[in-house]
N, C-alpha and C positions, 0 to 999 in steps of 0.2 A: 359710762357705757358698761354694761355688764360683761363680765368674763366669760368666755367659752368654757364649757365643761369638757374635760378630757377624761373619760371614764377609765376603769381599770381595763376593760376590754380593749379600748383603743391603745392604751399604753402597752399591752401586751402584743398588739399587732405591730406597733412601732419597734418594740424589742425584737421581734422575729425578724423583721426586715433590716433594721439598722445594725443588729448585732450578728448579721450574716448567718442566720439560722433557718431561714427560709425566704428566698431561695439561697442555697449554698454557694460558696464562692466558685467562680469560674476562671479567675485570672491567676496571677503569680503568687506566691507566698508573701512577697513584699506588698502587693496590692491588698491582700487580706489584712495584713497587720495594720496597714495604713487605715483601712476601713474601721478598725477597732481602735485606732489611735495608738494604744500601748498594749503590751501583754504582760501580765505579772510574770516575774522571774525569780522570785525568792526561792520557789520550789522550781528547780530546773525542768522537771517534767511537764510543768504547766505550759511552758512554751510550745512543746511539741503537740501535746494533747488538745490544746485550745486550737491550733491549726487543723489537726486531724479531725476534730469534730466538725469543722466548717468546710472543709476542702476535700470532698471525696476523691479517693484514688491517691492521696498524698502519702508520703511515708516519712519516717524520722530522718531519712537521708536527704529529703527535699528540704527540710528545715535547716539541716546541717549545711547544705550548699549555700543558702542565703546567709547564715550566720558566719561560716568560716571559709567558703570558697569565694563567693561574690563579696562578702563582708558588707552586704547591704543592710543587715540588721546588727544590732548590738546591745549589750547590756549596759545600763546606766541607772545610778541611784538618784531619784528625783522626788516626786510628790510623797509625802508622809515618810521620808527617809526609807522608801521602798525600792527594791531593785526591779526595774522593768526592762522590756525589750521594746525598741522602737526601730524605725527605718532611719537611715542616715538622712533622708529628705526631711523628715519632721523632727529629728533629734535637736537641732539647734533652737527651735522654739521651746520644746519640751524641757531641755536642759537650761535655756536661758531664763525660763519662768521660775524654776525651782532649785536648780543645782547650786548657784552660788550661796543661797540661805542655808541649804544643807550642808555645804562644805564649811561655812562659818561655824555652824553648830558643831559638826564633827571635830574640827580643829580645835575648838574651845574645850570640848570634852576630853580629847586626846592630851592636849597640853596640861590639863589638870590632872589627868593620870600620872603624866610624867613628873609633874611638880610634886605629887605626893608619894613618888618612888625614889628611895635613897639608892643611888647608883654608886657602886664602888668604882674605883679607878680602873679595875680590870674590866668591869661591865662597860664603863664608858669607852674604852679602846680608843683613846684619842679623840673622842667626840666631846664637843662642848656641853656643859651640864644643863644650860638653860634650855627649857622645853621647845621654844621656837627654833633656836639654833640647833639643837639635837635633830629636830625633824628635818631642817634644811640639809644638814649633813648626810643623814641617812637617806633622804630622798635622792641626793646626788650619788651615793653608793649604789642605790637600786638601779637608777637610770644607766649608770656606768656598767653595771652587771648585765643589762639587757642590750648593750651596745653590740655584743657578739651574737653568733648563731647559737640557739638553744641546744643543749646536748641532753638527749634522752638516755635511757638505760642501754639502748641498742646502739648509741653513737650519734654522731652528727646527723641531724635530719630525721632521726628515728623517733617515732612516737612513743610514749610510755607504754601503750597497749601493743606495741610490736608493729603498727602500721607505719610505713615510711615511704620513700620514693617521691617522685615529682609532685604528688598531690598533697604531701605532708605540709602542714602549716606550722610545724614545730620550731623551725628556725627562727630566731629572733625573739623567741618566747621562753619563759621559764615558769616552772611550777613554784609554789610557795616554798616547797622543800628545797629545791635547787637554789632559790634566792637566799634562803637562811644560810645555806653552805656558803655562798659568795658574800653575804652581808650578815655576819653573826649578830649585829645589834638587833636584828628582827627578832631574835629569840629572847630579848629582854623582857622580864617578867614585870608587868605594871600593876600598880595598886588601884583598884577600883573601889569607890565607896568607903575611902579611908575614914576610920573612926565610927562606922555604922555597923549595925548587925549584918549588913549585906556585904561587907569588905571581902574582897576576893582578889586573887592574882589573875591577870589576863596575859597571854602571850601578845607581844606588840605586833606580831606578823600581820594577821588579818586586819588589825585597826590601821596600821601604817599603809599597807597595800590599798586598803578601802579608801583611806583619805586621799591617796595619790590618784585614784580613779575618780573620785567625785571632783577633785580639783583639776581635772583634765590631763593628767600626766600618764595615766595607765589605762588599758582596757583589758576586759576579760576575755579571754579566747576559748579554745575548746576545752571541754572537760577532759580530765586525765584518764577517764574510764569510758563509760557508755553515755548515751544522751540523758540519762537520769542522774549522771554524777554531780556532785556538788563541790569538787576541787577543779580549779581551772589553771590554765596557763596564763601568765600575765605578759602583756606586750606594752611597749612604749606606744602611747596614743599617736604620736606624730609620725610613727612608722606603720601603724595598722592599715591605714588607707593610703592608696597611691597620692603622694604629694602632701599627705599628713593632714588630719583634721584640725590640728591645732588644739589649744586649750578649750575648756568649756567656755562658751562666750558669756560675757558679763550680761547680767539681766537687764533688759532695756525697759524695766519696769512694767507699767501696766499693759503697754503694747504687746510684749510677749505673753504675759499672762491672759490678755484678751484673746490672742489667737488661739491659745490652749483652751480657753473656756468656750470660744466659738466651736472649735472642733469637738469638745466634749458634748455640748448641747446638740450638735447635729448628729451625734451617735447615740446619745442617752436622754435627750429631752423628751417630755418634760421633766425637769428636775427642780427641786427647791433650793433656796439658798442653803439650807442645812446640808443638803446633798452635796452642793459645790464645795463648801468650805470643808466638808469632811473628805471628799475625794482628792481635792488639791493639797489639803494640809495648810492653806493659807489662812490669813486673818480674815474676819468679815470685812474689815476696811479694805485690804487688798482685793478681795473678791468683788466687792461692790465697784471699786475703781476700774477693775478689769471689765466688768459687765458694761460699764459706760462707754467703753471703746467700741461697741457694736450695738445693733438695735435688737431688742427682745420684746415679746409680748407676755403678759401674765395670763394664765389660765387657771381655772378651778380644776382641782384633782380630787379624786375620791379620798376620804379621810383615811388616816393611818390607824385609827382605832377599829379593832374588830367589830363588824357589825355595820361598817359603811358610815355614810354621811360625808358631806363635803368638807375637805381639810381647812384648817384656819390659815395654813401657809400656802400661798399661791404657787403654782408651778410655773416654769419659764420655758419658753420655746424661742428659737430664732424668728425674727419676723418674717424671713423668707421660707420658713418651714413650719407655718402654723395651720396649715390646712389638715383636715382629717386624713388618716392613713387607712388604706383598704387592707383588711385582714389577709395574710398570706394563706397559702394551701396549708392543711393540717401538717403539723410537723412534731418530732420528737428530738431530743438530743441527750447525750451523756457528756456533761462538761466536767472538766477536772477541778481539783482543789485550787482555790485562788484564781479561777477563771475571771476574766474582766467583766463578764456580764452580772453574775451574782455580786461581784465586788464593786459594781458600778454606782451603787446608790447606798446612802445610809439608811433611808426610809424605805423598807423593803416589803411591807406587808402586802402589797398589791402583786407580788410574784412569789412571795415566800409563805404566805398564809401563816399558820401556826407551827411551822416545821423548824424553827430556828434551833431548838434544843438538841435534836440528834444530829443536825448538819453542820453546826459551828462549834469551834472550840471556845475556851474561856476568854481568849484574846480577840475574838471576832473574826477568826479565819474561817472561811467557808471550806467544806470539804467537798468531795465529788458528788454532784447532784444530777438528777434526772429531771427532764423538762418535757412538758406537753403544752403546745400553743401558748407560750409566754408565761407558764407558771411552774413552779417546782412541785413535783409529786412524789419525789423519792430520792434515794441516794444509790451510790454504786461503789464497789471495790473490786479487789482481786483476791482470790484464795492463794494459799502458798504455792499451788501448782501454776498459778497465772490465770485461772479461769475468771472472766469478768462476771460478776454476780450484781444483781439488782434487787433492792428492796423498795417496794412502794409503800408510801405513807398515808395513801388515801385511795378510795374506790375510783377507778377509771373505766372508761368504755373498752369493749373488746378490740375495736379498731385502733385505740390509742396504745393498748398493750402490744399490738402487732408493729405499730411504729417503734415502740421502745425496744422490742426484740430485734428489729433490723438494725437499730443503732448499736445494740449491745454487740451483735455480731460484727459490725464494722469496726468498733473499737477494739474488739478481740483480735481482729486481723491486723490493725494497726500496731498494737503493742507486741504481737507475736509472743515469743517466749519471754519477754521481759516482765518482771513484776515491779510495778510502781508502788512505792510506799510514801504517801505524802508527808512532808516535813511536819505538818500540824494535824495529827490524826483527830478525827471527831468521833463521837460516841458510836454513830452508826457505822462509820468506816472500820472502826476496831471491831465491832460486833461481826460484820460481814466477813472481814479478812480472817476471823478465827473459826468460822463455821466449817 
């Protein structure tokens, strides 16, 4: 039986609807995040801007409430050793499918750094010299330091930026700087890449705290500054939620991965096996085994070679979601760097066209993008005074320009006086921010 052809136009229609770009979200912040599966969190501002682009009327404070008041969203390192935000409802599957493998990799790397580092007796400070035993002892000291209330510069319960009172979430959490004062071993300088041209010293702080998080012992809390901040307070994970969430669940193999892939295809399908392997960071064997846990259908998709043509690799759709999708109303969007939509596929020609050069950095990280009806038509940034500016990379219609301008004004209102600087600047973003 011949496969159904899913054209680029239909894929763009699916993108608009499934990526909550038209119609926009009407429910809670948590419902929106679930509809996207996860949000990228390597760049902290992405979390807020991804929500703001899809939920009219929202503010950064609304996202803060979900993250730090209701604590129904949280940061976790999973697929591709990448930091994401997910809901506590979907977190067990997302973590169970990827976090244990990431934890094993991170622990192996850190133990090697420790093994390559010659620690003096003073540096050991009574700690065992063997890497695994050293880590176990330091983990214990960090958890002990987090047993008491956090103390900010303003005193008990006072946050580092001066906010305090009943709504403060500072008690029970500490910044990395506060933890290093309590646990001096965290300042240990580790040798990375010993004997190579890339040999360097690394502070143990971020490596140790990051490993504790991916192994289910810690969770990242509120940034120490604004919603764009990159330094967090750290909390014991077993005390972050009422009753504690416990450690990261052990992967239940293909079942957990199958549930994650089912969720991915429901939001990003059709996608190729190449897309799935890239997005999850799993092996082809793991990915195929996960696909076998639910029913999919193969479809033809337009080729990834400029100029069209049917692709050699079939696309996959869920069997219960294989019917054509009606195009939504015309829409435009300004999405932030590392937004889950442009980072959702490895094969991107059908929505990116020939614009990769100005919009991606050398490591494959996407910058801020401008969208019209399921395709990228330009990029955006902010000037030093905070003004949101747009640059189009192709000719578009007048009504599409009006849609983009409306979105530009809406994002301007969302960010207010805050100037967002992506962690991974792209050529176009640099050019716009310097104008």
